[in-house]
C-alpha positions as CSV (number, residue, x, y, z in Angstrom):
1,M,12.1,30.9,-42.7
2,R,11.0,31.2,-39.3
3,V,10.1,27.9,-37.2
4,V,7.8,28.2,-34.2
5,T,7.7,26.1,-31.5
6,N,5.9,25.2,-28.5
7,F,8.8,24.2,-26.4
8,R,8.3,27.1,-23.9
9,I,4.7,26.0,-23.1
10,K,5.5,22.6,-22.7
11,A,8.4,23.2,-20.3
12,N,6.0,25.3,-18.4
13,E,3.4,22.5,-18.5
14,I,5.7,19.8,-17.3
15,S,7.2,22.0,-14.4
16,K,3.5,22.7,-13.2
17,Y,2.8,18.8,-13.7
18,G,6.3,17.8,-11.4
19,K,5.3,20.3,-8.8
20,L,1.6,18.5,-8.5
21,L,3.3,15.1,-9.3
22,G,5.1,15.9,-5.5
23,R,2.6,18.0,-3.5
24,K,-0.6,16.1,-4.7
25,Y,-0.7,12.9,-6.7
26,L,2.1,10.7,-5.1
27,G,0.9,11.8,-1.5
28,R,-2.3,10.4,-2.7
29,A,-0.9,7.4,-4.1
30,M,1.1,7.1,-1.0
31,G,-2.5,7.2,1.2
32,A,-3.5,4.5,-1.1
33,A,-0.3,2.2,-0.6
34,L,-0.5,2.6,3.0
35,E,-4.4,1.5,2.6
36,E,-3.2,-1.8,0.8
37,V,-0.9,-2.7,3.8
38,G,-3.1,-2.1,6.3
39,L,-5.7,-4.4,4.2
40,T,-2.9,-6.7,3.5
41,S,-1.9,-7.1,7.4
42,A,-5.8,-7.3,8.6
43,S,-6.4,-10.2,5.9
44,D,-3.4,-12.2,6.1
45,F,-1.3,-11.9,9.3
46,F,-4.5,-11.7,12.0
47,D,-6.6,-14.6,13.0
48,P,-10.2,-13.5,11.7
49,N,-12.0,-16.2,14.2
50,T,-10.6,-15.2,17.5
51,G,-12.5,-12.1,18.3
52,N,-15.2,-14.5,18.8
53,E,-16.3,-15.6,22.4
54,D,-16.1,-19.0,21.5
55,Q,-12.7,-19.0,20.2
56,W,-11.5,-17.5,23.8
57,G,-9.1,-19.5,25.8
58,K,-8.0,-21.5,22.9
59,P,-4.3,-21.6,22.6
60,P,-2.7,-18.8,19.7
61,K,-1.6,-19.8,16.5
62,D,2.3,-19.9,16.3
63,D,3.0,-17.3,13.3
64,I,-0.4,-15.6,13.3
65,L,-1.7,-12.9,15.6
66,T,-5.2,-13.4,17.5
67,S,-7.4,-10.7,18.4
68,R,-10.3,-10.6,21.3
69,S,-11.5,-6.9,21.1
70,G,-10.7,-6.2,17.8
71,R,-9.0,-2.7,18.8
72,L,-5.5,-3.5,17.3
73,I,-6.6,-4.5,13.9
74,S,-9.1,-1.7,13.6
75,S,-6.3,0.7,14.5
76,V,-4.3,-0.6,11.3
77,L,-7.3,-0.3,8.8
78,S,-7.8,3.3,10.5
79,S,-8.0,5.3,7.3
80,K,-10.2,8.1,8.2
81,N,-7.8,10.5,6.4
82,F,-7.9,8.4,2.9
83,N,-10.2,9.1,0.4
84,A,-10.6,6.8,-2.8
85,S,-12.4,9.3,-4.7
86,E,-9.5,11.5,-5.0
87,I,-7.5,9.2,-7.0
88,P,-7.6,7.7,-10.8
89,Q,-10.2,5.0,-11.4
90,S,-7.4,2.9,-13.0
91,V,-5.4,3.4,-9.6
92,R,-8.7,2.1,-7.3
93,Q,-9.0,-0.8,-9.7
94,L,-5.1,-1.8,-8.8
95,M,-6.2,-1.7,-4.8
96,S,-7.5,-4.6,-3.0
97,Q,-11.3,-5.1,-2.7
98,R,-10.8,-7.0,0.4
99,S,-13.2,-5.8,3.5
100,T,-12.9,-6.8,6.8
101,S,-15.7,-6.1,9.5
102,A,-12.8,-4.5,12.3
103,S,-12.9,-1.6,9.6
104,D,-16.1,-0.6,10.7
105,S,-15.1,-0.2,14.4
106,K,-16.8,2.8,16.2
107,G,-14.3,3.2,18.8
108,K,-11.3,6.0,18.8
109,N,-9.1,6.0,16.2
110,E,-5.6,4.5,17.2
111,G,-4.5,4.3,13.7
112,I,-1.2,6.0,12.7
113,R,-1.0,7.0,8.7
114,K,1.0,9.9,8.1
115,V,2.5,10.9,4.4
116,T,5.5,13.3,4.5
117,I,7.0,14.5,1.0
118,S,10.0,16.5,0.7
119,S,12.0,17.7,-2.6
120,T,13.9,14.3,-2.8
121,T,11.4,11.5,-1.2
122,I,7.9,10.2,-0.4
123,Q,7.7,8.9,3.2
124,G,4.5,6.4,4.5
125,I,4.0,5.4,8.0
126,I,1.4,3.1,9.1
127,G,1.1,1.9,12.8
128,S,-0.9,1.7,15.9
129,K,-1.2,3.7,19.1
130,T,-2.8,0.8,21.0
131,P,-0.6,0.4,24.0
132,Y,0.5,-3.7,22.7
133,A,1.0,-3.1,19.2
134,Y,5.0,-2.9,19.5
135,I,5.1,-6.1,21.4
136,H,2.8,-7.9,19.2
137,E,5.0,-7.0,16.4
138,K,8.4,-7.3,17.9
139,G,7.8,-9.4,20.9
140,G,9.3,-9.2,24.5
141,V,8.8,-9.7,27.8
142,I,6.2,-8.1,30.0
143,H,7.1,-7.3,33.5
144,G,4.6,-7.1,36.4
145,K,4.9,-4.5,39.4
146,P,5.2,-7.2,41.4
147,T,3.1,-9.4,39.9
148,M,0.4,-9.6,37.3
149,T,-2.8,-11.8,36.8
150,F,-4.3,-12.7,33.6
151,V,-6.6,-15.8,32.6
152,G,-5.2,-18.6,31.4
153,L,-6.1,-21.1,28.4
154,N,-8.5,-23.3,31.0
155,G,-9.8,-20.0,32.4
156,S,-8.2,-20.1,35.7
157,L,-6.4,-16.8,37.0
158,I,-2.8,-16.9,36.4
159,K,-0.3,-14.7,38.8
160,A,3.5,-14.2,37.2
161,S,6.1,-11.6,37.6
162,S,6.6,-11.7,33.6
163,V,5.2,-13.0,30.5
164,T,7.1,-13.5,27.3
165,I,5.2,-12.6,24.3
166,P,6.2,-14.2,21.0
167,A,6.7,-11.7,18.1
168,R,3.9,-12.3,15.7
169,P,4.5,-9.4,13.3
170,Y,1.4,-7.9,11.1
171,L,3.0,-4.7,9.9
172,E,6.5,-5.8,8.8
173,P,5.4,-8.5,6.9
174,A,2.3,-6.7,5.3
175,V,4.7,-4.2,3.7
176,R,6.4,-7.0,2.0
177,K,3.7,-8.5,0.8
178,A,2.0,-5.8,-0.5
179,F,5.2,-3.9,-2.1
180,P,4.1,-5.4,-5.8
181,R,0.9,-4.0,-5.6
182,V,2.2,-0.9,-4.1
183,K,4.5,-0.2,-7.1
184,K,1.8,-0.6,-9.2
185,I,-0.5,1.7,-7.8
186,M,2.8,4.3,-7.8
187,E,3.5,3.6,-11.4
188,E,-0.4,4.0,-12.3
189,M,-0.5,7.3,-10.5
190,V,2.3,8.8,-12.5
191,E,0.8,7.6,-15.1
192,A,-2.7,8.2,-15.4
193,T,-2.0,11.8,-14.1
194,F,0.3,12.5,-16.7
195,K,-2.3,11.3,-19.2
196,S,-5.0,13.3,-17.8
197,A,-2.4,16.4,-17.8
198,R,-2.6,16.2,-21.5
199,I,1.2,17.7,-21.8
């Protein structure tokens, strides 16, 4: 009696899928995850009304970032390299359907989105190249050379040698808040692509 198996064929199929999983599928899933973090940041950690001129001169909220030009929020939402059509429909359904007008900005792309894949890790980076992104996230002191002038809450010009900017983080808390959905996106990508591989 002779026993015939397809173990070798299946092992080759699994090996091919494993290579695609790391290079292609998880990279796309991480792109979707970064998109989710950007949307969470924009919708939950920016005041949507502060870009309007009638809001200028009003005191900022303590825990949420205000926006005058929309430049920072646009950079967080910048996803010119992300293409949702490259991921399975089941993964797209897990992603937020939130949108914000800042994502339609025609300005220069100042967003940072990077996906790095090695044999053992996948890493996603989201950020902003705007000059004030870091100080809003972490807080700090801006020093004039020797002084700086800015418009105060009552519309008058104020000169100062330094200004303390309180931390109003918009990315780190967005990563934490989006994590459960990001985890589901990654899990669904693996499941959906494994099913479609028909191994």
